[in-house]
C-alpha positions, 0 to 999 in steps of 0.5 A: 150712775156715772163715776166721778172723773176724779177720786174723792181723797178726803177719806183716804185709808191708803189700802195700797200703802197698808196692804200692797203686793209689789211686782215688776216685769220679773215677777213678785217681790219678796220681803228681802227685795222690797225692804231696801227700797223703803229703807232708802226712802226713810221708811220700812215695811212689814208683812201683814199677810200672804197670798199664794202665787204660782211661784210661791207665797207672796207677802202683803206689805204695809209701809210704816210711813203712812200717817193714819191720823193725818192721812198722808205719807210720812216720806212723801218727798223721798217715797219710792218710785213705784209710789210716785208712778202709781195712780189709783184712777188707772186701776180698771179692776178696782174702778168702783173702789175709789175710797183709798189712796196710797200716796196722793197729795191730799191737799193738791186733790182738795185744791183741784176739787175746789177749783173744779167746783168753782169752775162748774158754778161759773 
């Protein structure tokens, strides 16, 4: 079975907004490093778990801006840069798990899917 070239975002549960580990070239973010990034965007984060890393414990963070009822980001226009850059389709390690999208513009994806469906029928 071949994988669809685009994710199905209609049932997004935003695992990366709700259970994320943040890192950059310098290493894993601590809570005190990540929180100001979200506060500046108009959101906040809370710790929902921990992972053991070689350099210590890494907090698993949940962004408080994700609206679980409407499946969208509450600070989409001001979301942090790492949210803007993230693309779930580029994660090879989770290539088969395309059910959750952290920050996608769901309406844009729905329009794209509808356009692809119309093009396929033509």
